[in-house]
N, C-alpha and C positions, 0 to 999 in steps of 0.2 A: 119571855125568854131573856130580854135585856135586863130585867130585874135580877134574875138568877145570876147572870154573868157579872153584874155590878156587885152583888153580894159576894160572889166568889172572890173577886179581886180585892174587896175590902178585907175578907178573911185572910187572904194570902198576905196582905200588907201587915195585918196584926201578927200573924205567925212569923213573918220574917223579922219582926222586931224582937222576937224571943230567941232568935238564933244567935249563938255565940260562935263567932268565927275564930279559928286558931291564929296565933301570931306567926310571924315569919319564921322564927326559929323552930317552932313545932312542925311547921310544914316541911322545912328543910330536913329535919331529923326523920320525919316519917318517910320522906322520899328516899333518904339514904337506906332506911330499913327495907323498903320495898325493892329497891334496886339490888341490894345485897341478897335478899331472899330469892328474887328471880334468877340471879346469877348462880346461886347454890343449887337451886332446883334444876336449872338448865344443865349444869355440869352432871348432876345425878342422872337425869334422863338421857344425856348423851352417853354416859358410861353404860347404862342399862341397854340402850339401843345398840351400841357396839357389841356388847356381850351377847345379846340375843341374835344379832345378825351373824356373829361367828358361830354360835350354837346351831343356827338353822343351816348355815353353809356346811358345817361338819356333818350334820344329820342327812343332808342331801347327797353327800358323796357316795 
């Protein structure tokens, strides 16, 4: 069992050497895109929620 664990961590080390991490500017730009996308989707869902709640309240009168 310890041999399998040791082999696993050796393979993890080899694979981590292949990883190319993004630079700071790329991370910042990606974060801006994610925040903007979440904001736009939340506005859309908010308007849909308001519209549906008004529709339901009108139909229950």
